[in-house]
N, C-alpha and C positions, 0 to 999 in steps of 0.2 A: 234954869231947871234942866237936869240931866235927862238924857233919852231914857224912856221907860219902855219895857217890853211886856206885852200881854199874851199869856197863854190862853187859848180859846178852845173849848170843847168842840169837836167836829160835828156834834149832833145838834140838830135844829139850826136856828139862826139863818144866816144869809151866806151860805157857802163859807168862804174864808174871810168875808168882810167883818170888820169889828166896829163899823159905824153905829153910833156917833162917838164911840170911845177913842177913835183915831185922833180926836182933838187932844187927847192926853198921851196916848201910847203911840210912839213912832215905829216900834218894831212889834212883830207878832209871830207866834208859832203854834203848831198843833202838838200838844204834849203827848197825845196818844201815839202819834207818828214818831215823835222824838224818844218816847219811852220814859220821860220824867218831866218835872217842872223846873229843872235846873235852869237858871238864867231868867226866870220869870219874876216880874215885879207884882203881878196880880194874875188871878185865874178868872176866866169868864165862863159862865154856864148860861146857855140860851133857853128859850121856851120850847114847848113841845107837848107830847102826851103826858098824861097823869103818871106820877110815880107810884110804885107799888106801896099800898098802905101798910104792908108788913113792916116798913121802916119806922112807922110811928105806932105800931102795935094795934092796928085796927083791921077789920075785915072790909072788903070792898063794898062801897055804897052802890046801889043799882045804876047810878049815873056815872060812876067812875068808868073810865075807858074800858071797853069790854075785854080787851086782851090783858088788862092789869089784874093781878090776883089769881090768875088761872094756873100759871106755871111758875109762879114765883117772880122775883125781880127780873126785869129785862136786862139785856147786855148793857144798854145805855145806863140804867140805874146803877149797875155794879161798877162800871167804868167811872162814872162821875162821882160816886161815893168814894172810890179810892182816890180820885183826884182831890177831893176835898180833904180826905185824911192826910194826903201828902202835903197839901197846902197848909193845913193846920200844924203839922209837924215842922214844916219849914218856916212857919210864921209868915206865909204869903197871903195877902188879902184876897178875898173872894167877892166877885160881882155876880149876882144872880138876877136874871130877867125872867119874869113870869114863872114857868116851871122851875127855872133855876133859882128864883127867889124862894119858891115853896120848898124845894129840896134843901136849900141853905137854912131855912127856918127849921126844918126837921133835924138837920145835922147839928143845929145849935140848941137842940133840946125841946123844940116845940112839936106841934102836930099840924094837921090840916083840917079845915072844914071841907068835907069831901064834895058837897054840892051847895051852891048858893046861887040864887037868881038875882039879876040886876046889873051884872058886870060884863055885859056882852058888847059894850060900845064905849066910845070916848066919853069922859065925864070930868067934872070939876074936882080938883083936889086942893087941899090946904096944906101948908108946910109949917114946920116948927119955927121957921124964921119969918113968919108973917106974910107969906105970899099965897096968892090964889092963881091957879092956872088950869088948863085942860091937859089931859093925858090920854093917849090911845090905849085901849084895853080890850081884851076878849078872853075871859076865863070863867070857869064855873066852880073853881075851887079857891080857897082863901087861906092865907097864912093864919095860924093860931098859935102865936109864940108863948113860951113859958114865962110866967111872971118873973121879973128880975133879970132876964137875960138880954133885954133889948132896949133900944131907944126908939121911940116913935118919931120919925122924921116927916112923914106925910100921910094923910088919910083922906078918904072921900069927903068932899065938901058937904054933902048930905049923906046920911047912911042909906045908900041905895040897895045894899045887899039885904035880901029877904029870904025867909025859909031856909035858914042855915042848918045843915044837917051833917051828921057824921055817919058812921056805919049803920046800915039797915034803917036809914031814915030817922035816926034818933036826933033830937034837937041838940045843937052844939052848945058847949059851955066853954068858959075861958074868960080871962080878964077883959080883953077887948070886946068879946061878945056881950058880956054883962054891961059894959059901958056904951054899947051900941056904936062902936067905932069900927069902920072898915079900914084896915091898914093898907097903905099903898107902898110906902117905903120904910124899911126898918134897918137899923144898924145893930149888929150883934158884936159887942166889944170883944168877947172871949174868942170868937172865931174870926175876928177881923172881917166880918161879912156885911156887905151892903145888899140888901134884898129889895129888888125893884119889881113890884107886881105889874105895873103898866109896861108898855112897849115903846121906849124912846127911839128904838131903831126904825119904827114905822113913821116917825115924824121928821119934818125937815130939821137938820142938825142945828139950825139957828133958832128953832122954836124955844119957847120958855122952858118947857119941861126937860128936854135933853140938855139944855144949857145948865139948868139947875142941878140935874143929876151929875153932870161932869164936875160941877163945883163941889158937890158932896164927896165925890171920889177923891179929889185932890185934898180936900180939907180933912177928911177922916182917915184916909189911907196914907197920904204923903205929907200932911201937915203943911201944905203950901196953898197959896191963893191963886185962883185963875185970874190972869191979867186981861 
């Protein structure tokens, strides 16, 4: 397997660490500092504060981060949106973690459930390939992908998300909401995006979830198997 290079957003995350994805990517760089994604095999977006709901044509829910929606998108919102646009133009795959997963969902045509209760701690998930495992998590928003744009790779073992709301406290609607499925990992074929709602970087790299996530990256993005 050739050496792979990961471009990572400098916002959120663990400084310049790319763990646990360093098991796949031997090289890394900050594309904001470099000025482009040239030379990247994939783009990584980390977790952090809520994205501005104007990106998915909603007004802020009362529980959405207080600074969001007051003065328009943040600098981080704008920078990372442009990074995704460049990645899409260059056909560079995108890895999104937590906030990054949610922003990737929106970029791929979906929206967000702006407030959901029940996802503030580690919980069990199930995967499309028949596995069950625990994953670290802490979020109050949830991906709400557009029908026909995604493959569901992992979901909460039991639907722990309750009181799902969009703007102004309205009940959420959507394909997965109606099926009572809490998405944890989605693949967006059109944007070559792997959206990971939990936090594999908070777990030991040898744990089941980070190991499984890395296998999905190699399988979906690079068509190779983890040895």
